Each structure stands twice: as structure tokens, then as C-alpha cells.
C-alpha positions as CSV (number, residue, x, y, z in Angstrom):
1,X,-77.5,41.0,-45.4
2,X,-81.2,40.4,-45.8
3,X,-82.6,42.1,-42.7
4,X,-82.6,45.6,-41.2
5,X,-80.4,46.3,-38.3
6,X,-82.0,46.6,-34.8
7,X,-81.3,50.3,-35.0
8,X,-83.3,50.7,-38.2
9,X,-86.8,52.0,-38.5
10,X,-89.4,50.3,-36.4
11,X,-91.3,48.0,-38.8
12,X,-94.0,45.5,-38.0
13,X,-93.2,41.8,-38.8
14,X,-95.5,41.8,-41.9
15,X,-93.7,44.8,-43.4
16,X,-90.3,43.3,-42.7
17,X,-91.5,40.1,-44.4
18,X,-92.8,42.0,-47.4
19,X,-89.5,43.8,-47.7
20,X,-87.6,40.6,-47.5
21,X,-89.8,39.0,-50.2
22,X,-89.5,42.0,-52.5
23,X,-85.7,42.2,-52.0
24,X,-85.4,38.5,-52.7
25,X,-87.5,38.8,-55.8
26,X,-85.4,41.7,-57.1
27,X,-82.1,40.1,-56.2
28,X,-81.3,43.0,-53.9
29,X,-80.8,43.4,-50.2
30,X,-83.5,44.7,-47.9
31,X,-81.2,47.7,-47.2
32,X,-81.1,48.6,-50.9
33,X,-84.9,48.4,-51.2
34,X,-85.4,50.6,-48.1
35,X,-82.8,53.1,-49.2
36,X,-84.4,53.4,-52.6
37,X,-87.9,53.8,-51.0
38,X,-86.5,56.6,-48.7
39,X,-84.9,58.4,-51.6
40,X,-88.2,58.3,-53.6
41,X,-90.2,59.4,-50.5
42,X,-87.8,62.4,-50.0
43,X,-88.0,63.4,-53.6
44,X,-91.8,63.3,-53.5
45,X,-92.1,65.2,-50.3
46,X,-89.6,67.9,-51.4
47,X,-91.6,68.3,-54.6
48,X,-94.9,68.6,-52.6
49,X,-93.4,71.1,-50.2
50,X,-91.9,73.2,-53.1
51,X,-95.3,73.2,-54.9
52,X,-97.1,74.3,-51.7
53,X,-94.6,77.1,-51.2
54,X,-94.9,78.2,-54.8
55,X,-98.8,78.2,-54.5
56,X,-98.5,80.3,-51.3
57,X,-96.1,82.7,-52.9
58,X,-98.4,83.2,-55.9
59,X,-101.5,83.6,-53.7
60,X,-99.8,86.2,-51.6
61,X,-97.6,87.8,-54.3
62,X,-99.2,91.3,-53.9
63,X,-98.7,91.3,-50.1
64,X,-95.1,90.0,-50.4
65,X,-94.4,92.8,-53.0
66,X,-95.8,95.4,-50.6
67,X,-93.8,94.1,-47.7
68,X,-90.6,94.2,-49.8
69,X,-91.1,98.0,-50.5
């Protein structure tokens, strides 16, 4: 299949066309390209959130220690 289902994410025609072109150039389906993009996005966002949480924990370590006593 070389197109997203109607229940897929709302994408403008230019983005759909670019996805179809990329998938065709890579010999993959649009769904495979989108699934890989979503996995990459999730990994990056998880990393970003984890780093922010670690920064906050370091910045407030003393307070967190006192609250834990």
C-alpha cells in the first residue's frame, strides 16, 4: 500500500506527496516510512524529557533531599 489510511494522521497534500516520493525512492511503503519517523520522534522526545527531568532533579537536589527526610 502506498498511501496512508483515511484514519491516519491529518497530513496536507504536499506532505503526503513527499512521503510517497521518499517511500518510492527507498523501496518502502509510506506506512513503513511513517512508522520509522514516529519511532525516531518518540525516542528523541523521551530523551529530551528524561534530560529535562534530570536537570531539574540536579538543580533541586538539596530541596528534594530535605523533603525526603
